C-alpha positions in Angstrom: -6.0 0.4 -6.5 -3.0 0.2 -9.1 -0.9 -2.4 -9.0 2.2 -3.7 -10.4 2.9 -6.9 -11.3 5.8 -8.8 -9.5 5.1 -12.3 -11.4 3.4 -13.0 -15.1 -0.3 -13.8 -14.5 -3.6 -13.8 -14.9 -6.1 -11.7 -13.6 -9.5 -11.3 -14.7 -9.1 -12.9 -18.0 -6.2 -10.3 -19.1 -2.3 -11.3 -18.7 -0.3 -9.1 -17.2 3.6 -9.9 -17.3 6.4 -9.0 -14.8 6.7 -4.8 -13.8 2.8 -3.6 -15.7 0.7 -2.0 -13.7 -3.2 -1.9 -14.0 -5.8 -2.0 -11.9 -7.3 -4.7 -9.1 -10.0 -4.8 -7.3 -9.1 -3.0 -3.6 -10.3 -6.5 -2.5 -8.5 -9.6 -4.1 -5.0 -7.2 -4.1 -4.4 -8.5 0.0 -5.0 -11.9 -1.1 -2.2 -11.0 -4.1 -0.1 -9.0 -2.3 0.3 -12.4 0.6 1.6 -14.3 -2.8 4.4 -11.8 -3.4 2.4 -11.9 -7.3 1.8 -8.1 -7.0 3.1 -4.4 -5.1 0.6 -1.8 -4.2 1.4 1.9 -6.0 2.3 4.5 -3.5 0.7 6.9 -5.7 -2.9 7.1 -4.9 -3.0 3.9 -3.3 -4.7 4.1 0.4 -4.2 1.8 3.2 -7.3 -0.6 4.2 -7.9 0.4 7.5 -7.6 4.2 9.1 -5.4 5.1 12.2 -6.7 7.4 15.2 -4.7 10.3 14.6 -5.3 12.5 17.8 -5.8 16.1 17.4 -3.2 17.9 19.0 0.0 16.1 19.7 2.9 16.5 22.6 5.8 18.4 22.5 9.0 16.5 21.6 11.1 16.5 24.2 14.2 14.8 24.5 16.0 14.3 28.8 13.5 16.9 29.9 14.6 19.3 27.0 12.8 20.2 24.0 14.1 19.7 21.0 15.0 22.2 18.8 
């Protein structure tokens, strides 16, 4: 998964400066995020879990009226 370094760090024997984008193992990303060393990039990053989304959503209503 692609991440961006928030602080200078060493990962897998390589030195990464602040703002540098590099690839990290998915299992390591959560640990480094909790330490506030890296941040996931929006493009191409996926959550570790998948939320259940219903097939059909009910219509949006406000005070019994359909929302325009």
